[in-house]
C-alpha positions as CSV (number, residue, x, y, z in Angstrom):
1,M,-89.0,22.7,-2.0
2,D,-92.7,22.6,-1.3
3,Q,-94.0,22.7,2.3
4,L,-95.3,19.3,2.4
5,R,-92.4,17.8,1.2
6,L,-90.0,19.6,3.8
7,C,-92.6,18.5,6.4
8,M,-92.5,15.1,5.3
9,N,-88.8,15.0,5.3
10,V,-88.6,16.0,8.9
11,L,-91.4,13.6,9.9
12,R,-89.5,10.8,8.5
13,L,-86.6,11.5,10.8
14,V,-88.8,11.6,13.7
15,A,-90.3,8.2,12.6
16,R,-87.1,6.8,12.9
17,Q,-86.2,8.2,16.4
18,H,-88.1,5.8,18.5
19,A,-86.2,6.7,21.7
20,D,-85.8,10.3,21.3
21,A,-87.5,12.1,24.4
22,N,-88.1,15.1,22.2
23,R,-90.0,13.1,19.5
24,Q,-93.4,14.3,20.4
25,L,-92.1,18.0,20.7
26,L,-90.4,17.7,17.4
27,L,-93.3,16.4,15.5
28,Q,-95.9,18.7,17.0
29,R,-93.8,21.8,16.1
30,Q,-93.1,20.4,12.5
31,I,-96.9,19.8,11.8
32,N,-98.0,23.0,13.4
33,G,-95.4,25.0,11.4
34,Y,-96.8,23.2,8.3
35,L,-100.2,24.0,9.0
36,R,-99.6,27.7,9.7
37,R,-98.0,28.0,6.4
38,D,-101.5,27.0,4.8
39,A,-103.7,28.7,7.2
40,A,-106.3,29.6,4.6
41,D,-107.4,26.0,4.2
42,P,-106.3,23.6,7.3
43,K,-108.5,20.9,6.6
44,A,-107.1,20.6,3.0
45,S,-103.5,20.7,4.3
46,L,-104.2,18.1,7.0
47,E,-105.8,15.9,4.5
48,R,-102.7,16.3,2.1
49,L,-100.2,15.7,4.9
50,A,-102.6,12.7,6.3
51,N,-102.3,11.1,2.8
52,A,-98.6,11.4,2.7
53,I,-98.0,10.1,6.2
54,D,-100.3,7.1,5.5
55,E,-98.2,6.3,2.2
56,E,-94.8,6.7,4.4
57,A,-96.3,4.4,7.1
58,K,-96.5,1.6,4.5
59,Q,-92.9,1.8,4.1
60,G,-92.1,1.1,7.7
61,G,-91.1,3.1,10.9
62,D,-92.9,4.4,13.8
63,W,-95.7,6.7,12.5
64,D,-98.3,5.9,15.3
65,L,-97.6,8.8,17.2
66,I,-97.7,11.3,14.1
67,Q,-101.0,9.7,12.9
68,A,-102.3,10.2,16.2
69,Y,-101.3,13.9,16.3
70,V,-102.9,14.6,13.0
71,Q,-106.0,13.0,13.9
72,A,-105.9,15.2,17.0
73,C,-105.6,18.2,14.6
74,F,-108.6,17.1,12.5
75,D,-110.5,16.6,15.7
76,K,-109.8,20.3,16.8
77,L,-111.2,21.6,13.5
78,P,-114.6,23.2,13.6
79,S,-117.2,21.1,12.0
80,A,-119.4,22.1,9.0
81,S,-122.2,22.6,11.2
82,E,-120.4,25.0,13.6
83,G,-119.1,27.4,10.7
């Protein structure tokens, strides 16, 4: 199973667990782990993940926290002018 699919399987569960106190920690660990596995190109990995999340969000569930964390990861990437 590819890493994106594995990550999305876990994130789908997190999206359904509205009341879980560990929800944010779970999603952060999953996304960070996914990004570490493809550290050579984190921007491309984030873009693939963001696209997959956007598609899942159309099906329902609470993806807001997950989408916000992915956006925060994008914001942490060095800009083209820095590199």
